[in-house]
C-alpha positions in Angstrom: 98.2 77.6 17.4 94.6 77.1 16.2 93.9 74.0 14.2 93.0 76.1 11.1 96.4 77.9 11.2 98.3 74.6 11.6 96.4 73.1 8.7 97.3 76.2 6.5 100.9 76.0 7.6 101.1 72.3 6.8 99.5 72.8 3.4 102.1 75.6 2.7 104.9 73.3 3.8 103.7 70.5 1.6 103.4 72.8 -1.4 107.0 74.0 -0.9 108.2 70.4 -0.5 106.5 69.5 -3.8 108.1 72.4 -5.6 111.5 71.5 -4.2 111.2 67.9 -5.3 110.0 68.9 -8.8 112.8 71.5 -9.0 115.4 68.7 -8.3 113.7 66.5 -10.9 113.8 69.4 -13.4 117.5 69.8 -12.9 118.1 66.1 -13.6 115.8 66.3 -16.7 117.8 69.3 -17.9 121.1 67.4 -17.5 119.7 64.5 -19.6 118.4 66.9 -22.3 121.8 68.6 -22.4 123.6 65.3 -22.7 121.4 63.2 -25.0 118.6 65.5 -26.1 115.5 63.5 -25.1 115.1 64.0 -21.4 112.3 66.6 -21.8 109.8 63.9 -22.2 110.3 62.9 -18.6 109.1 66.3 -17.1 105.3 66.0 -17.8 105.1 62.6 -16.2 107.0 63.9 -13.2 104.6 66.8 -12.8 101.7 64.3 -13.0 103.1 61.6 -10.8 105.0 63.6 -8.3 103.2 66.9 -8.4 99.7 65.6 -8.8 99.0 68.0 -11.7 96.3 67.3 -14.2 97.7 66.3 -17.6 96.6 69.5 -19.3 98.3 71.7 -16.6 101.4 69.5 -16.6 101.7 69.8 -20.4 101.4 73.6 -20.3 103.8 74.2 -17.4 106.4 71.7 -18.8 106.4 73.3 -22.3 106.6 76.9 -20.9 109.4 75.8 -18.5 111.6 74.7 -21.3 111.6 78.2 -22.9 114.6 79.4 -20.9 116.4 76.0 -21.4 116.0 76.4 -25.2 117.5 79.9 -25.1 120.4 78.6 -23.1 121.0 75.7 -25.5 120.8 77.9 -28.5 123.2 80.4 -27.0 125.8 77.8 -26.0 125.8 76.0 -29.4 125.9 79.4 -31.2 128.9 80.4 -29.2 130.6 77.1 -29.7 130.1 77.3 -33.5 127.7 74.2 -33.5 124.5 76.0 -34.3 122.8 74.1 -37.3 121.4 77.2 -38.9 120.3 75.7 -42.2 118.6 72.7 -40.7 116.8 74.7 -38.0 115.7 77.3 -40.5 114.1 74.8 -42.8 112.4 73.0 -39.9 111.0 76.3 -38.6 108.7 76.8 -41.6 106.5 73.9 -40.4 107.5 73.8 -36.8 106.5 77.2 -35.5 102.9 77.4 -36.7 102.3 73.7 -35.8 103.6 74.2 -32.3 101.2 77.2 -31.8 98.2 75.1 -33.0 99.2 72.2 -30.8 99.4 74.4 -27.7 96.1 76.0 -28.6 94.3 72.6 -29.0 96.0 70.8 -26.2 93.4 71.4 -23.5 90.7 70.0 -25.9 92.5 66.6 -26.3 91.7 63.9 -23.7 94.4 63.1 -21.3 94.4 59.4 -22.3 95.0 60.4 -25.9 97.9 62.6 -25.0 99.5 59.9 -22.8 98.9 57.2 -25.5 100.5 59.4 -28.2 103.5 60.1 -26.0 104.0 56.4 -25.2 103.7 55.4 -28.8 106.2 58.1 -30.0 108.7 57.1 -27.4 108.6 53.3 -28.0 108.4 53.7 -31.8 111.4 56.1 -31.8 113.3 53.7 -29.6 112.6 50.8 -31.9 113.5 52.8 -35.0 116.8 54.0 -33.7 117.6 50.4 -32.6 116.9 48.6 -35.8 118.2 51.4 -38.1 121.9 50.6 -38.7 124.4 53.4 -38.1 124.9 54.9 -41.6 128.3 54.8 -43.1 127.9 58.3 -44.6 126.1 60.8 -42.4 123.7 63.5 -43.6 124.1 67.0 -42.4 121.2 68.8 -44.1 117.5 68.4 -44.9 115.7 69.2 -48.1 112.8 71.6 -47.7 110.4 68.9 -48.8 111.4 66.7 -45.9 112.1 69.5 -43.3 108.7 71.1 -43.4 106.6 68.0 -42.6 109.1 66.9 -40.0 109.1 70.3 -38.4 105.3 70.4 -38.4 105.1 66.9 -36.8 107.7 67.8 -34.2 106.1 71.2 -33.4 102.6 69.9 -33.0 103.6 66.8 -31.1 105.9 68.7 -28.7 103.2 71.3 -27.9 100.5 68.7 -27.3 102.6 66.5 -25.1 104.4 69.2 -23.3 107.9 68.1 -24.4 110.4 70.6 -25.8 111.2 69.2 -29.2 114.3 67.0 -28.8 112.4 63.8 -27.9 110.7 63.9 -31.3 113.3 65.5 -33.5 116.5 63.8 -32.2 115.4 60.2 -33.1 113.8 61.4 -36.3 117.1 62.9 -37.5 119.1 59.9 -36.4 116.7 57.7 -38.4 117.1 60.1 -41.3 120.9 59.5 -41.3 122.2 62.3 -39.1 125.0 61.5 -36.7 123.6 61.2 -33.1 125.8 64.1 -31.9 124.5 66.5 -34.6 120.9 65.2 -34.1 121.1 66.0 -30.4 122.4 69.5 -31.1 119.6 70.2 -33.6 117.0 68.7 -31.2 118.1 71.0 -28.4 118.3 74.1 -30.5 114.8 73.8 -31.9 113.6 74.3 -28.3 114.1 78.0 -28.8 111.4 77.9 -31.5 109.1 75.1 -30.2 108.7 76.4 -26.6 107.6 80.0 -27.2 105.4 79.1 -30.1 103.7 76.2 -28.2 103.6 78.3 -25.0 101.8 81.1 -26.8 99.1 78.6 -27.8 98.8 77.3 -24.2 98.6 80.9 -22.8 95.6 81.7 -24.9 93.7 79.6 -22.3 95.3 81.3 -19.3 98.5 81.5 -17.3 99.5 78.3 -15.4 101.1 78.1 -11.9 103.6 80.9 -12.2 105.9 80.2 -9.2 106.2 76.5 -10.2 106.8 77.5 -13.8 109.6 79.9 -12.8 111.3 77.3 -10.6 111.1 74.6 -13.2 112.3 76.9 -16.0 115.3 77.9 -14.0 116.1 74.4 -12.9 115.9 72.9 -16.4 118.1 75.7 -17.8 120.8 75.0 -15.2 120.6 71.3 -15.9 120.8 71.7 -19.7 123.9 73.9 -19.3 125.5 71.3 -17.1 124.6 68.5 -19.5 126.1 70.3 -22.5 129.3 71.2 -20.7 129.7 67.7 -19.4 129.2 66.1 -22.8 131.7 68.5 -24.4 134.3 67.6 -21.9 133.7 63.8 -21.8 133.1 63.4 -25.6 131.2 60.1 -25.4 131.3 57.9 -28.5 128.6 57.9 -31.1 127.4 54.4 -30.3 127.0 55.2 -26.6 124.9 58.3 -27.5 122.6 56.2 -29.6 122.2 53.6 -26.9 121.5 56.2 -24.3 118.8 57.8 -26.5 117.2 54.4 -27.0 117.2 53.4 -23.3 115.7 56.8 -22.3 112.9 56.4 -24.8 112.0 52.9 -23.8 112.1 53.8 -20.1 109.9 56.8 -20.6 107.5 54.9 -22.9 107.0 52.2 -20.2 106.5 54.9 -17.5 103.8 56.7 -19.5 102.2 53.3 -20.3 101.9 52.6 -16.6 100.3 56.0 -16.0 97.9 55.4 -18.9 96.8 52.0 -17.5 96.0 53.7 -14.2 93.5 56.1 -15.8 
C-alpha cells in the first residue's frame, strides 16, 4: 500500500476513533443531565480537550447536539405529568430571543472570555447552592418580573457557552427556593427552547461538523433518557441531589479553569 494511502487510512481511523470516544463521553454527559440537570456543561470542554476542536466550533456543535436531548426530556416529563408549563412559559419570553442573540454573537467572543465566563458561572453557582440553606417552604412558580430576566440570562449564557440550559437554570431555581427535583426538571425541559433558538443563531454562520453533531445528538439523547428513568426508579433524596449538583459544578469549573490557564 502506498505511503499516501496508508496516511489517509490512518487519518480516517483516527477520526473514527475520536468520534467514538466523544460519543461515549456524550452518553455519560446525557446520563448526568438526566439525573441532576447540569451535565451539559461538560460537553464543550470534552470536545475541546478530547476532540481538539476550537472553542467556537465546540460551542456550536455542543448546543446543536442537545436539541434532540431537549425534545426527549420534554416528551418524557410531559408524559409523566411533570412538565412545568407555567414556569417554562414565563421563562421563554426572555429565553428564546436571548438564546438566538447569544448563538449569533458567539463566534465574535474570544475563546478566553467564553471559558472564563463558563468557569465563573459554574463556581459561583456551586457556592450559592452550598451556602443557601434548603428552604422550609418551596416555591413552585416564578413571577413574570423575575422569570423574564432569568430566562434572558440563561438563554444568552447557554448559547454563548454551548451548554443546553440546565447548568444555568437549575442552580438559579434552587437558589430562588425551588426544590432541587423540580429545578432539575425545569432545567432539562428548557433545553427544548434554548437549543433550537441558540442553534439558529449559530447556524447563521454555517453548518458545523454534521456527522459528529448527529452522533453526539443521538448519544446525549440516549443518555438523558437513561438518566431520567434511573432517577425515577431510584428516587434519590433532595439533599443528595443538591450535593451532586454542587460537586459537578465545582469539578467542571476547575476543569475549565485549567483549560483557560493553558491558553
